[in-house]
C-alpha angles and dihedrals in degrees: 000000000000129000131178124177144152113249124219088254091059097254122132109236118206122190135175127007122345102198137137091285092059100032093095093052091048094047092049090051095046093045089064094060120086129193130024114324144172125241115205107208096177091117096043110117102174138008125192129198087268090056090048087051090056090051092047094048091049091048093051092049093049095044092051087057092047097257136116138226115218121196114208138182090025111176121224096257096052088040089058091049091051090049095047090050093048094244091125086075093053103041136055100239128189116191118226 
């Protein structure tokens, strides 16, 4: 299961498993959003290297336009993955 949506507060909400099978859907959704935005990962259970690639591509696109991507409500498991991959040095991460 994978869900990605824009909340009424303007945050991107991600739930389920962001793996290679869902990377294209996530990338297409995130490509439509302009400006700085927040991604709530409280419902993210798993992220693969393909999912990390989607976040990285989105980050690069936003930074090149002078914006940022903030990850919030990151659970300990996903936070560990972000740290091991070095993404904690790229992203503004708020643990949940």
